[in-house]
SETIZA-934626 format. One record per residue (C-alpha): x, z, y. Coordinates in steps of 0.25 Angstrom, whole numbers, padded with zeros to 4 digits, always signed. Layout:
<pts>
XZY/...
</pts>
This chain:
<pts>
+0000-0001+0000/+0004-0002+0014/-0001+0002+0029/-0008-0009+0039/-0008-0008+0053/-0022-0010+0056/-0030-0014+0070/-0029-0001+0078/-0014-0004+0080/-0017-0017+0087/-0014-0017+0101/-0007-0002+0100/+0005-0005+0092/+0011+0009+0092/+0024+0009+0085/+0023+0024+0080/+0021+0019+0065/+0033+0009+0067/+0040+0023+0071/+0038+0029+0056/+0038+0019+0048/+0050+0021+0038/+0051+0006+0034/+0049-0001+0048/+0037-0009+0042/+0029-0007+0055/+0031-0018+0065/+0032-0024+0076/+0039-0012+0081/+0041-0012+0097/+0056-0018+0094/+0051-0030+0086/+0050-0042+0094/+0035-0046+0090/+0030-0032+0096/+0023-0037+0109/+0017-0049+0100/+0010-0040+0089/-0002-0033+0091/+0000-0022+0081/+0010-0017+0071/+0011-0021+0057/+0015-0014+0042/+0023-0023+0034/+0015-0021+0020/+0029-0025+0012/+0037-0014+0019/+0027-0002+0021/+0030+0010+0012/+0015+0017+0014/+0023+0029+0020/+0011+0031+0029/+0020+0035+0042/+0013+0023+0049/+0000+0029+0048/+0003+0041+0053/+0011+0037+0065/+0000+0026+0070/-0008+0033+0082/-0019+0022+0081/-0022+0024+0066/-0019+0008+0064/-0012+0010+0051/-0019+0011+0037/-0015+0009+0022/-0017-0004+0018/-0028-0001+0008/-0036+0007+0019/-0036-0003+0031/-0051-0003+0034/-0058-0018+0031/-0058-0020+0046/-0043-0020+0046/-0039-0028+0033/-0033-0039+0041/-0023-0029+0045/-0017-0029+0031/-0014-0044+0030/-0010-0043+0048/+0001-0032+0044/+0006-0041+0031/+0006-0055+0040/+0014-0048+0051/+0025-0045+0042/+0025-0060+0034/+0026-0067+0048/+0040-0057+0050/+0047-0062+0038/+0058-0072+0042/
</pts>
């Protein structure tokens, strides 16, 4: 299982989750070149180790376990994965 960043992150992009992630699987960070152009942050489903640290750090409750994503936000599961597929050189 992995975690997913959902709709509440849009426009907020609080980077608290990036600071606590032990495997650096949440991007963009404020130092990434695409920080300004992205409307939200994303979790890499291949790298996430399910540690739960990001969930506790998120001030807008935007992060949920993949199997607990509400039906109206299911598209965010693919949005998170697609962001990382587009970053592959």
